[in-house]
Structure formats: C-alpha cells, structure tokens
C-alpha positions as CSV (number, residue, x, y, z in Angstrom):
1,M,26.3,-7.9,-8.0
2,T,27.2,-6.7,-4.5
3,D,27.9,-9.3,-1.8
4,H,26.5,-7.1,0.9
5,A,22.8,-7.2,1.8
6,V,20.8,-4.0,2.0
7,R,19.2,-3.3,5.3
8,P,17.7,-0.4,7.3
9,A,20.4,1.9,8.8
10,R,21.3,1.7,12.4
11,Q,22.6,4.6,14.5
12,R,26.2,3.4,14.2
13,D,25.8,3.2,10.4
14,L,24.9,6.8,10.3
15,A,27.9,7.8,12.3
16,H,30.2,5.5,10.3
17,L,29.1,7.0,7.0
18,G,28.9,10.6,8.3
19,I,25.2,10.8,7.6
20,E,23.1,13.4,9.3
21,D,20.6,11.7,11.6
22,A,17.3,11.5,9.6
23,S,15.1,11.3,12.7
24,H,14.3,15.0,12.5
25,G,11.9,14.4,9.7
26,P,9.9,11.6,8.0
27,G,11.8,9.2,5.9
28,F,14.4,6.4,6.2
29,V,17.9,5.4,5.3
30,V,19.0,2.0,3.9
31,V,22.6,0.9,3.8
32,A,24.6,-1.8,1.9
33,G,27.1,-4.0,3.8
34,D,28.1,-4.4,7.4
35,P,30.0,-2.2,8.0
36,A,28.0,-0.1,5.7
37,L,29.6,0.7,2.3
38,G,26.9,2.8,0.7
39,H,23.5,4.2,1.5
40,A,20.3,5.7,0.1
41,R,18.1,8.3,1.9
42,V,14.4,8.6,1.2
43,D,12.6,11.7,2.5
44,L,8.8,11.9,2.7
45,L,7.8,15.4,1.6
46,D,4.2,16.0,2.6
47,G,3.8,12.2,2.1
48,H,5.6,12.1,-1.3
49,A,8.6,9.7,-1.4
50,H,11.7,11.4,-2.7
51,L,15.2,9.8,-3.1
52,A,17.2,12.6,-1.5
53,R,20.6,10.9,-1.7
54,L,22.0,7.9,-3.4
55,A,25.6,7.2,-2.4
56,P,26.7,3.6,-3.3
57,G,30.4,4.1,-2.5
58,V,32.8,2.2,-4.7
59,D,30.4,0.6,-7.1
60,L,32.2,-0.2,-10.4
61,D,29.4,-2.3,-11.9
62,G,26.4,-0.3,-10.4
63,S,25.1,-3.3,-8.5
64,T,25.2,-1.6,-5.1
65,A,23.2,1.5,-6.4
66,R,20.7,-0.8,-7.9
67,A,20.4,-2.9,-4.8
68,L,19.8,0.2,-2.7
69,V,17.2,1.6,-5.0
70,E,15.4,-1.7,-5.2
71,A,15.3,-2.1,-1.4
72,A,13.9,1.4,-1.0
73,C,11.3,0.9,-3.7
74,E,10.2,-2.4,-2.2
75,R,9.8,-0.8,1.2
76,L,7.8,2.1,-0.2
77,A,5.6,-0.1,-2.3
78,A,4.7,-2.2,0.8
79,K,3.6,1.0,2.5
80,G,1.4,1.9,-0.4
81,H,3.4,4.6,-2.1
82,G,2.9,4.9,-5.9
83,Q,6.1,6.5,-6.9
84,L,9.6,7.5,-5.9
85,T,11.0,10.8,-7.2
86,A,14.6,12.0,-7.5
87,L,16.5,15.1,-8.7
88,P,19.7,14.1,-10.4
89,F,21.9,16.5,-12.4
90,A,21.2,16.6,-16.1
91,G,23.5,14.5,-18.2
92,P,25.4,11.4,-17.0
93,E,23.8,11.3,-13.6
94,A,20.3,11.5,-15.1
95,A,21.3,8.7,-17.4
96,T,22.3,6.6,-14.4
97,Y,18.9,7.1,-12.9
98,A,17.3,6.1,-16.1
99,D,19.1,2.8,-15.9
100,L,17.6,2.4,-12.5
101,G,14.1,2.7,-13.8
102,F,13.5,6.4,-13.4
103,A,11.9,8.6,-16.1
104,E,11.7,12.4,-16.5
105,I,8.4,13.8,-15.3
106,P,6.7,15.8,-18.2
107,S,7.0,19.5,-17.7
108,E,3.2,20.0,-18.3
109,E,2.2,17.6,-15.5
110,P,1.0,19.4,-12.3
111,L,3.0,18.6,-9.2
112,P,2.4,19.2,-5.5
113,G,4.2,22.0,-3.8
114,P,7.5,20.3,-2.6
115,L,8.1,18.7,-6.0
116,S,7.0,21.7,-8.0
117,A,9.8,23.8,-6.4
118,M,12.4,21.2,-7.3
119,R,11.4,21.3,-11.0
120,E,12.7,24.9,-11.1
121,E,16.2,24.1,-10.0
122,P,18.6,24.8,-12.8
123,G,20.8,22.0,-14.1
124,H,18.7,19.3,-12.6
125,V,16.0,16.9,-14.0
126,L,13.1,15.8,-11.9
127,V,12.5,12.1,-12.4
128,R,10.4,9.4,-10.9
129,R,10.1,5.6,-10.8
130,V,6.5,4.3,-10.8
131,L,5.9,1.7,-8.0
132,R,2.2,1.1,-8.6
133,S,0.6,1.8,-11.9
134,H,-2.6,3.8,-12.0
135,R,-5.3,3.7,-14.7
136,T,-5.7,6.8,-16.7
137,A,-9.1,8.4,-17.5
138,A,-9.0,6.7,-20.9
139,D,-8.3,3.3,-19.3
140,L,-11.3,3.8,-16.9
141,T,-13.6,4.8,-19.8
142,D,-12.5,1.7,-21.8
143,F,-13.2,-0.5,-18.7
144,L,-16.8,0.7,-18.3
145,P,-18.3,-1.9,-20.7
146,V,-16.7,-4.6,-18.6
147,L,-18.4,-3.2,-15.5
148,D,-21.7,-2.9,-17.2
149,A,-21.6,-6.5,-18.4
150,A,-20.7,-7.8,-15.0
151,P,-23.3,-9.8,-13.0
152,R,-25.4,-7.7,-10.6
153,E,-25.6,-8.6,-6.9
154,V,-28.9,-6.9,-6.3
155,G,-31.0,-8.9,-3.9
156,T,-28.1,-11.0,-2.7
157,L,-27.9,-11.5,1.1
158,R,-24.8,-12.7,2.8
159,A,-24.8,-13.6,6.5
160,V,-22.4,-15.1,9.0
161,I,-24.0,-17.4,11.6
162,R,-22.3,-18.5,14.8
163,R,-23.8,-21.6,16.4
164,P,-24.4,-21.3,20.2
165,A,-22.9,-23.8,22.6
166,P,-25.0,-26.8,23.7
167,G,-27.6,-25.9,26.2
168,S,-27.7,-22.3,25.2
169,A,-29.4,-20.1,22.7
170,R,-28.5,-17.0,20.8
171,C,-31.3,-14.3,20.3
172,S,-31.2,-11.8,17.5
173,R,-33.6,-9.3,16.0
174,S,-34.7,-11.7,13.3
175,A,-34.1,-15.3,14.5
176,T,-32.7,-17.5,17.2
177,S,-30.3,-20.3,16.5
178,T,-29.9,-23.2,18.9
179,S,-27.2,-25.9,19.0
180,R,-29.2,-28.2,16.7
181,R,-28.3,-28.0,13.1
182,G,-30.8,-25.9,11.1
183,S,-32.9,-25.1,14.2
184,W,-34.4,-21.6,14.3
185,G,-36.7,-20.1,16.9
186,T,-38.7,-18.4,14.2
187,R,-39.5,-21.5,12.1
188,G,-42.9,-23.1,12.0
189,P,-46.5,-21.9,11.6
190,S,-46.2,-19.3,14.4
191,A,-43.2,-17.7,12.8
192,A,-44.9,-17.5,9.4
193,A,-48.0,-15.9,11.1
194,G,-45.7,-13.4,12.7
195,V,-44.2,-12.5,9.4
196,R,-47.6,-12.1,7.8
197,R,-48.9,-9.9,10.6
198,T,-45.9,-7.6,10.9
199,G,-44.1,-8.0,7.6
200,R,-40.9,-8.9,9.5
201,R,-39.8,-11.5,12.0
202,T,-40.1,-10.7,15.6
203,P,-37.3,-11.4,18.2
204,T,-37.7,-14.8,19.8
205,C,-35.5,-16.9,22.0
206,S,-35.3,-20.6,22.7
207,S,-32.9,-23.0,24.3
208,T,-32.0,-26.7,24.1
209,S,-30.7,-29.1,26.7
C-alpha cells in the first residue's frame, strides 16, 4: 500500500510530472504523493468519464495505481457519474485494468460517439468500471408487482404550517393561523357556512393581542 495520499493535482504537480495542462478541456488530474510520484487523468468526453492516462510511477505492488483509480472513481461517483471507461492495450495491460475493477464492454452494446470511435482502435480493448448500478428492463419488469402492491397515497394531503408571531396573523387563501395553538380564522359556524355556500373556504384574517 502506498504511503502517499492521493489528491487533486496542483499546477506545480503538472509541471513536476511533465503533464500537459488539462484546463483546456473538461476533466481532472489526481496525483499520489507530495512531491507527486504518479497520476491519473480523467477526461469528460461529452459528459462521459474516461480514464485517459494512468501513470502510477514506480509501483511494484500496484497499490499506487489502485489508489489513483479509487480516488478518481470516488470523485466521479460523488458527481453522479455511472461509469468510468478506459482504453488499455490488449493483453497484460488489459489484465491490469481487470484487476482494478474494469470489464470489457460487449461489442454489441451501442455506445455514444466519442466511445464508439475508441472501440475501433486496433490492439486496444474498451473497458469500463461501473460506479453506480442501473436496473435492466428485466429488473424493472420484475419490480412491477412490488410497486402494484405498495400502499396508495391518493387523498393524502401534506401541509407545512408556520405559526405567526404573537400579536400578528397570517392570512392565506384557505385559512388564517394566529399565535394560539390550533386557532384558525375559518373555524366555527360561519366558516362552515362559508364552505357550504361556496364549496371552499374563503380568505379570512384575524389577529391576537
């Protein structure tokens, strides 16, 4: 396990590692260590998170690479991203990404433009790591009986009431609340008559001392 914490890259980290400034496009860079020993760069391609580069430096046990990927995934998940893709070379590098939680994207799965073009690159494998699971159509169909059996809330009315300060009154379209507990301007025989005549409560105002 690396002794160096992973953190967002600063400008001096980019210069130290010889990384091109990523400010020209959406995305971010995280680094391990201070001074930085390794880094990972994530690009946002039309909103799709893609691990454009993973360079852990000297990483004999793979802990730095794992720490960089985990930090990037945690940041993306917090921002609502559902997956992180990568494009390693087929063979040993793809196997390393598999150990980091990535799996090859099925060839028959449709992809958005930026990722679709990557799939065609020879000698590479398009992989992804799922950050937030989504229910499939079959999962949703199986869940329908649970929804059908759930209690209905038809006819339920929820209201938030704010009590006015002493000596004041709050007037609304349906009722007026005073500072007395449970005191409403529309209560009483006159209020009931108003409801019978109009089918709704009329605006009233009252105050207390």
